[in-house]
N, C-alpha and C positions, 0 to 999 in steps of 0.2 A: 816780610822783613821781621827779624827777631832782634830786639835791642837788648844788649847786655851791658851792665855797669862794670867797667874795668876794675873797679875796687872790689866788687862782690863776686864777679865771675858767674858761672852757671849755677843758678839757684832753682828752687822748686818751681817758681813761676815760669822760668825759661823752659823747664822740662814739660810743664803742663801745656804751654802754648805750642811747643814743638810737636807734642803728641797730637794735639788737635789738628795742626797742619798736616801731619801724616795721615790722619783719618780723613781729612778733606781731599787727599790725593795730591797735595801740593808737593812737587819734587824739586823746585828751584827756590832756594832760600838765601836771603842776604843776612848774614850775621854781622850786625853793626856793633862793634865793641866801643862804647862811648866813654867819655871822660878820661881819655888817654892822658890828658894834661895832669890829672890828679895822681897818676902813678909815674910821672916823669917820662912819659913816652917810652916806657920800657917794652922793647920788642920781645924779650923773653917772656914777660907776663902775657903779652898778646898771644904768643905762640902756645903757651900752656892753656889759655882759655880756649883757643880754637881747636887744639888737640882734644880737649875734653868734649867740646861740642860735637866735633866730627865723629867721635866714637859713638855718642848718643844718636846722632843723625843716622849713622849706618845701621844701628839697631832698629830704628824706626822706618827704614827704607827710604829716607830722603837722600836722593842720589846726587844732587847738585847743590853745593853750599859755597857761596863766595863770602869769605871773611874779610871785613874791612875795618881798620882802626879809624875812629873818628873823634872829633871834638865838635859836637853839634853846635854850640853857641858861636864858635869861631869859624865854622865852615870847613875845618880840616877834612879833606877827602870826601866832602859832600859833593861839591861841584868841581873844585880844582884840587890838584895834588898838594899834599901838605909838605912844606919845607922842613917842618919840625919832626917828621918821621921819614927820613930818607931811606930807611931800611925797607919800607913798604913800596913795592913796585907794581902793585895790582891796580885795577880800575877804581875810579871814584864811584860813589853810590849812584849818582845820576847816570854816569856813563854805562854802568852795568845794567841798570833798569831799562835804559833805552835800547840796549843791544840784545838782551836775552830774549829768546823765542819761547814763549809759553803757550802759544795758540795751539789748540787742538782742532783737527778738522772734523767738526761735528757733522758736516754735510756728507761725510763718507759712511756714517753710521745709519742703521735702519731708520725709516721714517716713523716719527712719533709726534702726534699732535694731541696734547691733553685738551679736552673741550672745556672752555671757560664759560661759554654762553651759547644757548640755543636762540638764534635770531629768527623770529617769526613775525614780521610786521603785518603780514596779511596771509590769507589762506593759501595763496599760490606760491609763497616763498618760504623755504625752511633752510637756514644756513647754520653751520656749526663753526663758531669763532674760537680762536686761540692762537698762541704763539708756537711755531714749529720748534720743538725741542731738539730734534736731530733729523738728519736725512733731507731728501728732496722729494717733491711730489709733482706730478704732471696730470693734466686733464686726461681722462680715459684710463688712468692707472687703477688697478684693483687694490682695494684696501679692506682691512678688517676692523670691526668695531669691537673693542675689548672693554669689559670681560665677556660679552655675549658671544663673540666669535663670528657674528654675522658678517658676510662679505658683500661688497658692492663696488661700484666704480665712482671715481670722482667726475662729476658733471661739469662744475665750474670752479675756478679759483678767483676769488675777489679780494683785492687789496685796497688800502686807502688811495693808491695811485691808479686804480682801475682794474679791469679784468686781465688776468695773465694766463699763460699756458703752463707755467712752471713756477714753483716757489721753493725757497731754500730755508735751511735752519736759521732760526733767529728772527724770521719775518712773522708778522702778525697777519693772519689771513682769515677769510671766511670761505669754507668749502660747502658746496651743495653736492648732493649724492644722487646717483641714478635711480635708486630705489627708496621707497618709504621704509626706513628702518628706525626703530626706536633708539635714539641717542640722547643722553642726558649729560648735564654738567658733571665732570669727574670721570666720564668715559674717556677712552683714548683711541684715536684713529691711528692705525698702524699699517705698515707695509713691510714686506720682507720677513725675517725671522720673528716669531711671536715673542712678545715680552713675557715676563713672569707674571702669573696671576695666582694669588694665594691669600688665604686669610690667616696664615701662620708664617711669621718671618723672624729672622735673627738680625740684630742691628747693633752697631756701636752707638752709645748714647752719652752725650755730654749734658750733665744735669745743671740747670740754671737756678731753679727755684730755691728760696730759703727753706721751704718746707721739704723735708726729705722725701725721696722716692719711696713709694709703697707698692710692693708687689701685690697684685690682686685688685688694686684700685683702678677705676675707670678713668681714662683720659680721652681727649679728642685728638685724633691723629690727622694732620693735614699734610698731604703729599701732592704737590702740584695743585691741580684744581679739585682734587678729590678730598673728601672728609669722611671719616668713619670713627666710630667708637673703638677704643683699643684698651686692652688690659695687659700690663706687663706681667707675664706668668712666671718668669724665671730671671733672676740675675745670675748669670753664669760665672762672671768674675768681675772684679774691680781692678783698675790699674793703680798700683802703688807708684806714684809719680817719681819719688826719689830714686827708686831702683828700676822702674819700668817693669817690674814683675807683676804677674797676675795673682791676685789674692782673692780668697773666698770672702763674701760679704753678704749681709742681709739687705742693705739699702745703699743708696747713693745720696750724699749731701751736696750742697751747692759747690759747683766747679769740679766735681769728681767725674770720672770717666769709667764706663763699664760696658760690658757686652750682655745684651738682654735678649729674651725671646718674648714676642708679642703675639697675642691672639686678637684678631680683628672681628668686628661685627659682620663684615661682608668682605668678599674677595677684593683685593686691591691690585691694580695694574701698576707694575713697577719694574725697575731694573736694579741690578746691584750697583751700588754707588761708584765702584771702581770703573764701571762701564758707562754710566750716564749720571752725571751729577744732578741734573734737573729731576729725573724720574727716580733717583735713588736716595734723595734726601727728604726729610720730613721734620716737622715740629710736633711736640706734644703740648696740648693746652689743657690746663686744669678747668674742668667744666663748671666749677663753682666760682672760683675767683677770676677766671678768664685770663690768668697769667700764663705766659709761655713757660712751661715747666722744663723743657729739654729740647735739644736738637739731636736728630738721629741720622745715621748713615747706614743704609740697608746693606747687609752683608750677603744674605742668601735667603731663599725660600725654604721653609720647613715643610716637608711633604709627608709628615707622619700621618696626617689625617686620611691620606689616600689609602692607607693600609688598614684602616679601622672602619668597620661598617656596623650599622645598627642591626642587631639580631631581631628578626621578626618573631613575635611571640603569638601563639594561638589565642591565649587569654590576655587581651590588652586592657587598657584603661577603660574603654567604653563598656566592655563586658563586666568588669568589676563594678563600675558605677551603676549599671542596671541592676546587678545583684543587690547592691546596697541601697538602691532607690534614692540616689542623691547625685548631685554634680560635685565632683571633687574640686577643691580649691585650697589656697593658702590664705588664712586670716593672719595678717602680719601686724601685730600690736607694737607700735613704736611710741616712745615718749620718755620723759625724764625719769630718773630713779625716784620712786615714791609716787608716781602719777597714778598707779592703779592698774598697770598692764596685766600683771600676773593674776591679780584678784578677778578682774573682768574676764580674762581668758579662761580661768578655772570655772567661773559661773557659766560661760558659754559652753564649755566642754560638758558640764553637768546637764545643761538644758538639752544639748544635742543627744546625750545618752538617754535622757527621759523621752525624747522623741523617737528613739530607736535608730538614731543615725550613728555612723561610724566616724570617729574623730580621734586625733592624737595631739597631745599638747607638748610642745617643745619649749621649755622655760629656760631662759638664758642662764640663770644661776644653777639650775639643776644640770645643764649640759657641761658647765665648767667643773663639775665633780666627776665627769666621765670623759666623753670624747674630746672636750676642749680643756681638759685639766692642764695641758702643757702650755697653754696660752696665757700671756699677761695682758696688759692694757695699753701697750703702745699702739700707735695708729696702725702699724703693720699687723699686729696681733689681733686688733679689733676687726680689721678687714678680713683676716683669715677666719676669725670666729664667725662672722656673718656668712662668709662663703660656705663653710662647712654646714651651718644650719640650713642655708638655702638649698644645698644639695640634698640634705636629708628630707626637707619638706617636699622637694620635687619628687623624691622617691615615694613618699606617702601619697602624693597626688596620683602618681602612676598606678598605685594599687587601689585607686578609687576612694581614698580616705580624705576627709577634711582635716588639713594640718593647721593647728593653731600655734603661732610662734610669738612668744612674749620676749622681746629683746629691745634694749635701748636703741641699738643700731643707729648711731648718731649722724651718719653721713648719707646724704641723698644718693650719692653715686653707688654706694654699696646696696642700698635698698632697691635701686634700679636694676642692679645685677641680679638680685634675688627675683625680681619681677620677670626678668627675661629668661629665667630658668624654666618657667612654665608657659603654657600657651595663653593667648589673649583671653581675658575673662576669668582666668584661674588665680589671679593674685588680687587680694582685697587688702589695701593698706588702711589700717585703722589707727588714726592719730589720737592717742590718749593725751589731750591737750591741756592737762592740768598745769596751771602757771607755776613757775619756779618758786615763787614765794610760798605757795601752798604746799608744794612738795617738800620744801625746806622746813616748813612748820611741822609737817608730819614726821619726816626723817625717821622712818620705821627701823632702819638699820644703823642709825647714828653716823652715816657716811658724810652727810653735809656738815655736821659738827666737826668731824675730823678734817674735812677739806678746808673749811674756814680756818681751822687752827694750823694749817700747813702740814698736817700729818698724813695727808692723802693727796698725792700729786696727780695731775691729769684727770681730775674728776669732771665728768660731763655736766655742763651747766654752770660750773664754777670757774675752773681755769682751762677747760677744754670745751670747744663749741658743740652745740646741738643744732643740726640743720633740720628745721621743721618741714614736714611734707608740704609741697606746694599745691597738690591736687589729690588728697587722699579720698578714697571712696567713702569713708565714714570718719566723722570727728565726734569724740565724746570728751567732755570736761567734767571730771569727778568733783570739782569744786562747785559745780552747778547741778550735777546730776548724780543720783545714787548709783552705786555699782549694779544694783538689780535693774534699774532703768536703762543703764548703758547696755547691759546684757540683752534686754528685750529689744532695744533699738537694733542691735546687730542681728538678732534672730529674725526680726521683721525684715531687715534688708535681705537676708538670705532667702526668706520666703518670697518676697516681691521679685527677686531676680532669679527665681527658679533653681536655687541650689538645693532646696529641700523638697 
């Protein structure tokens, strides 16, 4: 139901709510035009409002709209017909809601059971629990476990009311299988046509969070019983609510709607939202604040990755590492401005050169004079800054080099993305944990003074947050330790862990 104030007519909020209804696949809408008493029960005004709304609904693909003039406090056309609006001869709100058929026959769609829980009370029993999202299932029927694709048969169907031979969509069941197959929470048991399985997808997104969407930032995607890390790689367009036009944009703010492309940490089993609401919808959760950042409706699977293959090279990382007699890795120095990151990284670089090792230093300030000179300091641009540096560092590691990165990199999620660009054991996070008070006392570039004076907005540690590492491999504090001592601690770590 969409509620419109007869005095105001169709407004931006009306358009936004209607667009969300269209994305949700809702095709039957009640347009309740309220406060008709305040416009003298004017039938012409009602007709003008409904005509405007019906035009918009047609653009959105909403096929069935019942427009009803009401006075909610007095009950006009809510339960009984209004004597004050004799020109309206349609149904009341309750009569329409009781008569309209909105049920979809999910039992006719292919069988889908997202596994919510693996029930193993003892060694002789292993059941897979969940609610059937669509279709029906019977004992002896062949099913597939997605995303692995392994096939088996249903041995038993257990319900709260006892064992059954068949179960329908909407029922909560426990299935046992004929074969010992690895099945985990988040997997989907399927029959009939296979669902979509991909780690790249396109979706419509409704942004909730007060903090704007940032492309390149990591979020947690929850779809049914499955959870996986997700990065919004592209915002293809944003919807201009007043005109319903698609417009180019760099981000989404609270209550805005857009079409995005996402890259997932692992393949997800799903359906397009228009085909299956349960398996085609998801939420994005901010991994730091744990707030629900957005709701999404999956549009389609992106299959670009199937056409791109890694080129096998005769001289690979292992060969280059042997030639250099070292284990390549990334030394990622993070900390507040003035903490001593660049100074320590430079000392470590010099010590590695003295030891005959091959290293390359990527300093955040220096990179902003070159490859990152087009980036500012918004959250989105900082995220892109870290992404580019992480890609360069990973390339150095592939050539057998020890890459040193000195970068504030204030967000844990971005540092985690950098860690995932290389193999396990190749990322060493070094927290230069010098306290804010000491960094501000040093203020080598005068930035803290400008930030305190309001001349420099969005400065990390003052009016923008710094998320300290939770489990770094190395911690050094230059308020307690000299830079030379910090350098030697890092070199010692590299020796003890066989990087040198």
